[in-house]
C-alpha positions as a LaTeX table, in Angstrom:
\begin{tabular}{lrrr}
\hline
Residue & $x$ (\AA) & $y$ (\AA) & $z$ (\AA) \\
\hline
Met1 & 5.87 & 21.53 & $-40.25$ \\
Ser2 & 2.27 & 20.84 & $-39.24$ \\
Asn3 & 2.46 & 17.40 & $-40.85$ \\
Leu4 & 5.06 & 16.43 & $-38.25$ \\
Met5 & 2.70 & 17.21 & $-35.39$ \\
Lys6 & 0.46 & 14.42 & $-34.13$ \\
Val7 & $-2.10$ & 14.88 & $-31.38$ \\
Ser8 & $-3.12$ & 11.68 & $-29.59$ \\
Ser9 & $-3.88$ & 10.44 & $-26.13$ \\
Asn10 & $-1.27$ & 8.71 & $-24.01$ \\
Pro11 & 0.52 & 6.37 & $-23.73$ \\
His12 & 2.83 & 7.61 & $-26.49$ \\
Ile13 & 5.46 & 4.91 & $-25.97$ \\
Arg14 & 4.28 & 1.32 & $-26.02$ \\
Ser15 & 6.03 & $-1.91$ & $-25.13$ \\
Lys16 & 5.68 & $-5.22$ & $-26.94$ \\
Val17 & 5.37 & $-6.90$ & $-23.54$ \\
Thr18 & 1.72 & $-7.68$ & $-22.82$ \\
Ser19 & $-0.16$ & $-8.70$ & $-19.70$ \\
Gly20 & $-0.50$ & $-12.15$ & $-21.21$ \\
Asn21 & 3.27 & $-12.47$ & $-21.66$ \\
Ile22 & 3.89 & $-11.46$ & $-18.05$ \\
Met23 & 1.23 & $-13.76$ & $-16.63$ \\
Leu24 & 2.47 & $-16.68$ & $-18.70$ \\
Ala25 & 5.98 & $-16.08$ & $-17.34$ \\
Val26 & 4.57 & $-16.16$ & $-13.79$ \\
Val27 & 2.75 & $-19.43$ & $-14.51$ \\
Ile28 & 5.98 & $-21.00$ & $-15.80$ \\
Ala29 & 7.91 & $-19.69$ & $-12.78$ \\
Leu30 & 5.35 & $-21.27$ & $-10.44$ \\
Leu31 & 5.67 & $-24.70$ & $-12.04$ \\
Pro32 & 8.70 & $-25.81$ & $-9.95$ \\
Ala33 & 6.80 & $-25.12$ & $-6.70$ \\
Ala34 & 3.64 & $-26.72$ & $-8.07$ \\
Gly35 & 5.55 & $-29.72$ & $-9.39$ \\
Phe36 & 7.30 & $-30.31$ & $-6.10$ \\
Gly37 & 4.00 & $-29.93$ & $-4.25$ \\
Ile38 & 2.49 & $-32.68$ & $-6.40$ \\
Tyr39 & 5.58 & $-34.86$ & $-5.88$ \\
Asn40 & 5.54 & $-34.18$ & $-2.13$ \\
Phe41 & 1.82 & $-34.60$ & $-1.44$ \\
Gly42 & 0.66 & $-36.82$ & $-4.28$ \\
Leu43 & $-2.52$ & $-36.96$ & $-6.34$ \\
Asp44 & $-4.56$ & $-34.87$ & $-3.86$ \\
Ala45 & $-2.36$ & $-31.85$ & $-4.56$ \\
Leu46 & $-2.72$ & $-32.26$ & $-8.33$ \\
Ile47 & $-6.51$ & $-32.51$ & $-8.07$ \\
Leu48 & $-6.73$ & $-29.37$ & $-5.92$ \\
Ile49 & $-4.54$ & $-27.42$ & $-8.34$ \\
Leu50 & $-6.60$ & $-28.47$ & $-11.36$ \\
Ile51 & $-9.93$ & $-27.72$ & $-9.64$ \\
Thr52 & $-8.79$ & $-24.31$ & $-8.38$ \\
Val53 & $-7.39$ & $-23.18$ & $-11.74$ \\
Ala54 & $-10.45$ & $-24.47$ & $-13.60$ \\
Thr55 & $-12.73$ & $-22.62$ & $-11.15$ \\
Thr56 & $-10.96$ & $-19.27$ & $-11.50$ \\
Val57 & $-10.87$ & $-19.43$ & $-15.30$ \\
Leu58 & $-14.50$ & $-20.56$ & $-15.58$ \\
Thr59 & $-15.70$ & $-17.92$ & $-13.10$ \\
Glu60 & $-14.01$ & $-15.14$ & $-15.04$ \\
Tyr61 & $-15.34$ & $-16.45$ & $-18.36$ \\
Leu62 & $-18.94$ & $-16.80$ & $-17.14$ \\
Tyr63 & $-18.95$ & $-13.39$ & $-15.45$ \\
Glu64 & $-17.69$ & $-11.60$ & $-18.55$ \\
Lys65 & $-20.14$ & $-13.48$ & $-20.77$ \\
Leu66 & $-23.09$ & $-12.67$ & $-18.50$ \\
Met67 & $-22.04$ & $-9.03$ & $-18.23$ \\
His68 & $-21.48$ & $-8.81$ & $-22.01$ \\
Lys69 & $-17.85$ & $-7.84$ & $-21.55$ \\
Lys70 & $-14.78$ & $-8.81$ & $-23.51$ \\
Val71 & $-13.55$ & $-12.24$ & $-22.41$ \\
Thr72 & $-10.06$ & $-11.86$ & $-20.91$ \\
Thr73 & $-9.29$ & $-15.42$ & $-19.86$ \\
Gly74 & $-6.60$ & $-15.54$ & $-22.55$ \\
Asp75 & $-4.35$ & $-13.17$ & $-20.57$ \\
Phe76 & $-3.57$ & $-15.97$ & $-18.05$ \\
Ser77 & $-4.33$ & $-13.73$ & $-15.06$ \\
Ala78 & $-7.09$ & $-16.07$ & $-13.89$ \\
Val79 & $-4.69$ & $-19.00$ & $-14.25$ \\
Val80 & $-2.12$ & $-17.20$ & $-12.08$ \\
Thr81 & $-4.76$ & $-16.46$ & $-9.45$ \\
Gly82 & $-5.97$ & $-20.06$ & $-9.41$ \\
Leu83 & $-2.45$ & $-21.48$ & $-9.27$ \\
Leu84 & $-1.38$ & $-19.15$ & $-6.46$ \\
Leu85 & $-4.52$ & $-19.92$ & $-4.48$ \\
Ala86 & $-4.01$ & $-23.66$ & $-4.96$ \\
Leu87 & $-0.41$ & $-23.42$ & $-3.77$ \\
Asn88 & $-1.72$ & $-21.76$ & $-0.60$ \\
Leu89 & $-4.15$ & $-24.59$ & 0.20 \\
Pro90 & $-3.46$ & $-27.58$ & 2.48 \\
Pro91 & $-3.08$ & $-30.75$ & 0.39 \\
Ala92 & $-5.83$ & $-32.49$ & 2.37 \\
Ala93 & $-8.39$ & $-29.71$ & 1.81 \\
Pro94 & $-11.70$ & $-30.91$ & 0.25 \\
Trp95 & $-12.40$ & $-30.03$ & $-3.37$ \\
Trp96 & $-15.23$ & $-27.64$ & $-2.51$ \\
Ile97 & $-12.80$ & $-25.42$ & $-0.62$ \\
Ala98 & $-10.94$ & $-24.90$ & $-3.91$ \\
Val99 & $-14.21$ & $-24.01$ & $-5.67$ \\
Ile100 & $-15.34$ & $-21.52$ & $-3.02$ \\
Gly101 & $-11.91$ & $-19.92$ & $-2.88$ \\
Gly102 & $-11.62$ & $-19.68$ & $-6.66$ \\
Val103 & $-15.05$ & $-18.07$ & $-7.06$ \\
Phe104 & $-14.36$ & $-15.59$ & $-4.25$ \\
Ala105 & $-10.95$ & $-14.64$ & $-5.67$ \\
Ile106 & $-12.24$ & $-13.88$ & $-9.17$ \\
Leu107 & $-15.81$ & $-12.73$ & $-8.59$ \\
Val108 & $-15.54$ & $-10.76$ & $-5.34$ \\
Val109 & $-11.94$ & $-9.53$ & $-5.22$ \\
Lys110 & $-11.25$ & $-9.08$ & $-8.95$ \\
Met111 & $-14.28$ & $-8.76$ & $-11.24$ \\
Leu112 & $-16.62$ & $-6.78$ & $-8.97$ \\
Phe113 & $-13.92$ & $-4.13$ & $-8.68$ \\
Gly114 & $-13.45$ & $-3.80$ & $-12.43$ \\
Gly115 & $-11.28$ & $-6.75$ & $-13.45$ \\
Leu116 & $-7.54$ & $-6.95$ & $-14.01$ \\
Gly117 & $-5.79$ & $-3.78$ & $-12.91$ \\
Gln118 & $-8.65$ & $-2.58$ & $-10.69$ \\
Asn119 & $-8.56$ & $-4.99$ & $-7.74$ \\
Phe120 & $-7.36$ & $-3.38$ & $-4.50$ \\
Met121 & $-5.83$ & $-6.55$ & $-3.05$ \\
Asn122 & $-4.22$ & $-9.70$ & $-4.37$ \\
Pro123 & $-7.14$ & $-11.97$ & $-5.37$ \\
Ala124 & $-5.45$ & $-15.24$ & $-4.37$ \\
Leu125 & $-4.48$ & $-13.92$ & $-0.94$ \\
Gly126 & $-7.85$ & $-12.28$ & $-0.46$ \\
Ala127 & $-9.48$ & $-15.66$ & $-1.08$ \\
Arg128 & $-7.04$ & $-17.45$ & 1.21 \\
Cys129 & $-7.72$ & $-15.04$ & 4.07 \\
Phe130 & $-11.47$ & $-15.46$ & 3.47 \\
Leu131 & $-11.08$ & $-19.24$ & 3.67 \\
Leu132 & $-8.88$ & $-18.98$ & 6.78 \\
Ile133 & $-11.55$ & $-16.95$ & 8.56 \\
Ser134 & $-14.50$ & $-19.01$ & 7.31 \\
Tyr135 & $-13.01$ & $-22.52$ & 7.48 \\
Thr136 & $-10.20$ & $-22.23$ & 9.99 \\
Ser137 & $-10.06$ & $-25.88$ & 11.01 \\
Ile138 & $-9.84$ & $-27.07$ & 7.39 \\
Met139 & $-7.29$ & $-24.46$ & 6.32 \\
Cys140 & $-5.07$ & $-25.19$ & 9.34 \\
Asn141 & $-5.20$ & $-28.96$ & 9.01 \\
Phe142 & $-1.96$ & $-30.06$ & 7.34 \\
Asp143 & $-2.25$ & $-33.76$ & 8.11 \\
Cys144 & $-2.09$ & $-35.88$ & 4.97 \\
Asp145 & $-0.84$ & $-39.25$ & 3.79 \\
Ala146 & 2.74 & $-37.96$ & 3.61 \\
Tyr147 & 2.92 & $-35.99$ & 6.88 \\
Thr148 & 1.13 & $-35.71$ & 10.21 \\
Gly149 & 1.58 & $-33.31$ & 13.08 \\
Pro150 & 2.31 & $-29.57$ & 13.20 \\
Thr151 & 4.14 & $-27.60$ & 10.54 \\
Pro152 & 7.79 & $-26.67$ & 11.18 \\
Leu153 & 6.81 & $-23.07$ & 11.93 \\
Ala154 & 4.30 & $-24.23$ & 14.54 \\
Ser155 & 6.99 & $-26.41$ & 16.11 \\
Leu156 & 9.44 & $-23.51$ & 16.03 \\
Lys157 & 6.93 & $-21.20$ & 17.72 \\
Ala158 & 6.40 & $-23.85$ & 20.42 \\
Gly159 & 10.13 & $-23.86$ & 21.13 \\
Glu160 & 10.81 & $-27.22$ & 19.51 \\
Ser161 & 13.72 & $-28.01$ & 17.21 \\
Val162 & 13.20 & $-28.31$ & 13.46 \\
Asn163 & 15.13 & $-29.87$ & 10.59 \\
Ile164 & 16.23 & $-26.91$ & 8.48 \\
Leu165 & 17.52 & $-29.05$ & 5.61 \\
Asp166 & 14.12 & $-30.72$ & 5.27 \\
Met167 & 12.50 & $-27.27$ & 5.28 \\
Val168 & 14.80 & $-26.01$ & 2.53 \\
Ile169 & 14.19 & $-29.08$ & 0.38 \\
Gly170 & 10.48 & $-29.20$ & 1.21 \\
Lys171 & 10.07 & $-32.52$ & 3.00 \\
Thr172 & 7.70 & $-31.03$ & 5.55 \\
Ala173 & 4.01 & $-30.43$ & 6.18 \\
Gly174 & 2.49 & $-27.23$ & 4.88 \\
Thr175 & 0.48 & $-25.88$ & 1.99 \\
Ile176 & 1.00 & $-27.34$ & $-1.48$ \\
Gly177 & 3.41 & $-24.71$ & $-2.77$ \\
Glu178 & 5.12 & $-23.21$ & 0.26 \\
Thr179 & 7.25 & $-26.11$ & 1.50 \\
Ser180 & 10.18 & $-26.16$ & $-0.92$ \\
Met181 & 12.33 & $-23.05$ & $-0.65$ \\
Ile182 & 14.53 & $-24.35$ & $-3.48$ \\
Ala183 & 11.62 & $-24.68$ & $-5.92$ \\
Ile184 & 10.31 & $-21.21$ & $-5.05$ \\
Val185 & 13.73 & $-19.57$ & $-5.47$ \\
Ile186 & 14.22 & $-21.28$ & $-8.86$ \\
Gly187 & 10.96 & $-19.74$ & $-10.05$ \\
Ala188 & 11.86 & $-16.36$ & $-8.56$ \\
Cys189 & 15.24 & $-16.36$ & $-10.33$ \\
Leu190 & 13.45 & $-16.99$ & $-13.63$ \\
Leu191 & 11.18 & $-13.96$ & $-13.08$ \\
Ile192 & 14.18 & $-11.79$ & $-12.17$ \\
Leu193 & 16.15 & $-12.91$ & $-15.24$ \\
Leu194 & 13.15 & $-12.19$ & $-17.47$ \\
Gly195 & 12.79 & $-8.72$ & $-15.92$ \\
Val196 & 9.27 & $-9.43$ & $-14.66$ \\
Ile197 & 10.20 & $-8.56$ & $-11.07$ \\
Asp198 & 13.15 & $-7.01$ & $-9.27$ \\
Leu199 & 14.41 & $-7.13$ & $-5.69$ \\
Lys200 & 13.09 & $-3.78$ & $-4.45$ \\
Ile201 & 10.06 & $-5.27$ & $-2.71$ \\
Ser202 & 11.25 & $-8.84$ & $-2.14$ \\
Gly203 & 14.69 & $-7.81$ & $-0.91$ \\
Ser204 & 13.47 & $-5.10$ & 1.45 \\
Tyr205 & 10.73 & $-7.45$ & 2.69 \\
Ile206 & 13.13 & $-10.29$ & 3.54 \\
Val207 & 15.88 & $-8.06$ & 5.00 \\
Thr208 & 13.40 & $-6.18$ & 7.20 \\
Phe209 & 11.88 & $-9.44$ & 8.41 \\
Val210 & 15.33 & $-10.83$ & 9.31 \\
Ile211 & 16.18 & $-7.67$ & 11.27 \\
Phe212 & 12.82 & $-7.77$ & 13.05 \\
Ile213 & 13.06 & $-11.38$ & 14.22 \\
Ser214 & 16.69 & $-10.83$ & 15.21 \\
Leu215 & 15.62 & $-7.97$ & 17.48 \\
Phe216 & 12.37 & $-9.38$ & 18.84 \\
Gly217 & 12.47 & $-13.14$ & 18.25 \\
Gly218 & 14.31 & $-13.88$ & 21.50 \\
His219 & 17.20 & $-15.67$ & 19.76 \\
Gly220 & 19.31 & $-12.72$ & 18.64 \\
Phe221 & 21.09 & $-13.06$ & 15.32 \\
Asp222 & 20.89 & $-16.84$ & 15.28 \\
Pro223 & 21.49 & $-18.15$ & 11.71 \\
Ala224 & 19.63 & $-21.40$ & 12.42 \\
Tyr225 & 16.58 & $-19.60$ & 13.79 \\
Ile226 & 16.56 & $-17.11$ & 10.91 \\
Ser227 & 17.01 & $-19.87$ & 8.31 \\
Ala228 & 14.08 & $-21.79$ & 9.78 \\
His229 & 11.82 & $-18.73$ & 9.53 \\
Leu230 & 12.90 & $-17.99$ & 5.96 \\
Ser231 & 12.50 & $-21.61$ & 4.85 \\
Gly232 & 9.18 & $-22.24$ & 6.60 \\
Gly233 & 5.72 & $-21.03$ & 5.75 \\
Gly234 & 4.81 & $-18.83$ & 2.82 \\
Leu235 & 7.42 & $-16.09$ & 3.25 \\
Met236 & 9.40 & $-16.83$ & 0.08 \\
Leu237 & 6.28 & $-17.56$ & $-1.98$ \\
Gly238 & 4.68 & $-14.34$ & $-0.74$ \\
Ala239 & 7.79 & $-12.18$ & $-1.14$ \\
Phe240 & 8.51 & $-13.14$ & $-4.75$ \\
Phe241 & 5.13 & $-14.03$ & $-6.23$ \\
Met242 & 2.43 & $-12.10$ & $-4.34$ \\
Ala243 & 3.98 & $-8.99$ & $-2.82$ \\
Thr244 & 5.34 & $-8.14$ & $-6.28$ \\
Asp245 & 1.91 & $-8.25$ & $-7.94$ \\
Tyr246 & 1.85 & $-5.34$ & $-10.42$ \\
Val247 & $-1.68$ & $-4.26$ & $-9.57$ \\
Thr248 & $-1.48$ & $-4.19$ & $-5.78$ \\
Arg249 & 2.08 & $-2.94$ & $-5.23$ \\
Pro250 & 3.17 & 0.74 & $-5.23$ \\
Ile251 & 4.20 & 2.18 & $-8.57$ \\
Thr252 & 6.89 & 4.48 & $-7.16$ \\
Ser253 & 10.43 & 3.23 & $-6.60$ \\
Lys254 & 10.68 & 4.64 & $-3.06$ \\
Gly255 & 7.21 & 3.37 & $-2.34$ \\
Gln256 & 8.22 & $-0.18$ & $-3.21$ \\
Tyr257 & 11.02 & $-0.09$ & $-0.64$ \\
Val258 & 8.64 & 1.34 & 1.96 \\
Tyr259 & 6.08 & $-1.32$ & 1.05 \\
Gly260 & 8.65 & $-4.09$ & 1.51 \\
Val261 & 9.71 & $-2.72$ & 4.90 \\
Ile262 & 6.08 & $-2.59$ & 6.06 \\
Leu263 & 5.49 & $-6.18$ & 4.94 \\
Gly264 & 8.60 & $-7.35$ & 6.80 \\
Ile265 & 7.52 & $-5.64$ & 10.01 \\
Leu266 & 3.93 & $-6.89$ & 9.79 \\
Thr267 & 5.02 & $-10.47$ & 9.10 \\
Gly268 & 7.42 & $-10.31$ & 12.03 \\
Ile269 & 4.70 & $-8.98$ & 14.33 \\
Phe270 & 2.24 & $-11.70$ & 13.28 \\
Arg271 & 4.78 & $-14.50$ & 13.61 \\
Ile272 & 6.46 & $-13.43$ & 16.85 \\
Phe273 & 3.61 & $-11.83$ & 18.79 \\
Gly274 & 0.51 & $-13.31$ & 17.13 \\
Pro275 & $-1.26$ & $-16.54$ & 18.04 \\
Ser276 & $-0.51$ & $-18.10$ & 14.64 \\
Ala277 & 2.88 & $-19.32$ & 13.44 \\
Glu278 & 2.30 & $-17.75$ & 10.01 \\
Gly279 & 1.44 & $-14.19$ & 9.01 \\
Val280 & 2.45 & $-13.60$ & 5.40 \\
Ser281 & $-1.07$ & $-13.55$ & 3.93 \\
Tyr282 & $-2.46$ & $-11.01$ & 6.37 \\
Ala283 & 0.70 & $-8.89$ & 6.14 \\
Ile284 & 0.45 & $-8.60$ & 2.34 \\
Ile285 & $-3.31$ & $-7.93$ & 2.43 \\
Leu286 & $-2.82$ & $-5.12$ & 4.97 \\
Gly287 & 0.08 & $-3.83$ & 2.89 \\
Asn288 & $-2.18$ & $-3.76$ & $-0.18$ \\
Leu289 & $-4.62$ & $-1.53$ & 1.70 \\
Leu290 & $-1.79$ & 0.90 & 2.52 \\
Val291 & $-0.56$ & 1.18 & $-1.08$ \\
Pro292 & $-2.60$ & 4.35 & $-1.97$ \\
Leu293 & $-1.15$ & 6.15 & 1.07 \\
Ile294 & 2.37 & 4.92 & 0.30 \\
Glu295 & 2.10 & 6.16 & $-3.28$ \\
Lys296 & 0.76 & 9.52 & $-2.15$ \\
Leu297 & 3.69 & 10.03 & 0.23 \\
Thr298 & 6.38 & 8.81 & $-2.17$ \\
Met299 & 5.15 & 10.26 & $-5.48$ \\
Pro300 & 7.95 & 12.34 & $-7.07$ \\
Val301 & 7.31 & 16.06 & $-7.36$ \\
Ala302 & 6.54 & 17.14 & $-10.93$ \\
Phe303 & 9.31 & 19.04 & $-12.73$ \\
Gly304 & 9.07 & 22.74 & $-11.99$ \\
Lys305 & 6.90 & 22.29 & $-8.91$ \\
Gly306 & 7.58 & 22.15 & $-5.22$ \\
Gly307 & 10.76 & 24.19 & $-5.24$ \\
Lys308 & 11.48 & 26.64 & $-2.43$ \\
Arg309 & 11.13 & 30.28 & $-3.28$ \\
Ala310 & 14.02 & 32.61 & $-2.62$ \\
\hline
\end{tabular}
């Protein structure tokens, strides 16, 4: 009987799915948005993507070598961070912006807090917010060879009309990866089919945002106005690829719904009442900071505990 007993530390059940598999799936799912961004904005977009990804991978490699730690660049997490950061950059941004952002994302947000699984906020969004605060004029300049003038969301906030079809396809100004709703949704569907993400966070995020702008946007339940908000800016990219980040999202099922609702409300507040036409990045970063509290309030009670006494 004693031979059947094994004492070992958890986890006792292991999956064949690795971090590398998941990150590689995310990279593949981001390729439609990246590919359209290169098609839409040209060689400048490709150069920024390559520089940003190279910077994040090299920064992680050098840090781990200097600190005599196991090199983890093979898990593709640095590639995902670099690709997401690049897709959040204006196509006309100078190359050194990509370098600064990539170093900040990996070194400050990720590695100094312990590496993959220990960062308290999404590294790509943390770097983007840092760049927005430090280099506002560069990060908000979307003029390029293909497009000039304000983004559709800026025009919408100013009360001007926008072409929703162009926004859905992606023929508009914006960051490299946020313009094409179609490309983003294709990648999101791939992640859902592979079981990498589900709709708990993304669905509750988008539905809450739609309800919020319907109540406070001044247009009521106007399908055209709602479609413009959903198609413009980084909402879809953030909802499916950054809010669902395994490390910075709640682990509890109820908590994920609560998290999505909070993100929807914050994005609505920033877009409707804030000075900027966008608000996804700051909403997700603030949501990341609330995750420990959300988990504490939504953690299921252990079996045999918490019951009321007679």
